[in-house]
N, C-alpha and C positions, 0 to 999 in steps of 0.2 A: 606762396608755395603752390597753390592750385593753378595759378596762371603759368608758372614754370612748367608744371607737369602737363598742362593742356597744350602748351606751345611746343615743347620739345619731347615729351614723353618721360616716363620715370627713369628709364635707362640712361638716356642722354643727359637728363638733369643731374643724375648722380655722378656722371663722368665730369660734367662741368663743375659741380660742387667739389669734386676731388681735386681738380686743377686749382680751384680757388683755395682749398685747404693747403695745398702744397705751397702756393704763393704766400699764404699767411705764415706757414712754418718757416719759409725762407726769410721773411721780414723779421720774424721773432728770433731766429737763430743767429743769423750772420750780422745783424746790426745790433750791437750791444749798447745801444743808447736807451735811456729811460723811457722815452716816448715810443720808440719803435717796439719795445717789448709790450707795452700796453696796447698799442695798435694791433700787434699780432694776436694778442690774447682776445681782443675785442672781435677781430675778424674770425678767429677760431670759434668763438662763442656763437657768432651768426651762423657759421657752418654747421655746428652741432645742432643748433635749433632747427634749421631747415632740414638737415639730414634725418633728424629723429622723427620728422613728420613724413618724409618721402619713403624711407626704407621700409617701414611696415606696410605701406600701401603696395609697394613693389613686391614684397614677399607674399602678400595675400594674392596678388594678381598672377603670380607664377606658380603658386601651389595648387595641387589638385583640390577639388571642392570638398573632398572628404576630410582633409586636414587643414583647411583654411582657418578655421576657428582656433585650432591648437597653435597654428603658426602665429596668429595675432597675439595670443596670450603668452606664448613662449618667448617672443621678442621682448615683451614688457617685463617678463619674469627675469630674463637675463640682464636687462638694464638695471633692475632693482638689485640683483646680485652684484653687479659691477659697482654700483653706488655703495653698497654695504662693504665690499672688499676695500674700496678706496678709502672709506671712512675708517675702517679697521686698521689700515696701514698708516694712516695719518697723513 
């Protein structure tokens, strides 16, 4: 993750990751075979893992210094709320 950000920057890394996620969605959606669904889910898991490390760094780098701490914790707070809602919906 750090190597990607150092090489391309946070903004371009997020764009490349989004293209990777779209390809993973295509693999998972249009190929209704057992292994393709699992491969798509695996690739989306890699995407979420990398993106969850890059997005907070990017948010802190573009936010004003007065609110950079709040930005960091607000992102984590919203992730926790999303997990709780997903767990509640089943």
